[in-house]
C-alpha positions, 0 to 999 in steps of 0.5 A: 764044195757044197751046193750052198757055197757053189749056188753062191759063188755062181751067183757072185761069179755070174753077176760080176761077168756077166754071164748069161742064162740060168747059172743055178745048177751048173756044175764047177766045171761049167762055172769054170767053163763059162767063166773061162769064155767069158774072160777070153771075150773080156781080154780082147774086147774089155781088157780094162774093164776085166782089170779093174775087176780083178782090182775089185775083186781082190785078187792078187796083181802079182798072180794076174800078172803070171797068169797074162804072161806069154811065159804062163804055163796055161792060156790067160783065160783059163789062169785067170778063170782058176784065180777068179773061181778059188777067190770067189770061194773064199769070199763064199766060205768067209761070209759063211763061217765068219759072219759078225756078232749081230747088232742090237738096236739102242736107243738113243 
């Protein structure tokens, strides 16, 4: 991920997941760790909010269910953090490369 995409992805994740501190200038790995930590907290203390956030971010419900399953290959917070990071990277890519055409002002 290039620097601009990382900055935009970090901004989205920091806003949605209330990650405090200065997220600017962190690496993708550091972002992932901070996100996983925050999701672990949310799983314990704010589960309903976390699940509504997953819905709002348009993360596939089946993937969320799989990450939360006791049979999942990794801890729930890690699996959910991977899903969130991938989804937010997709959003940044889409915004960057598929901009809507600029509408010109029309006089009525």
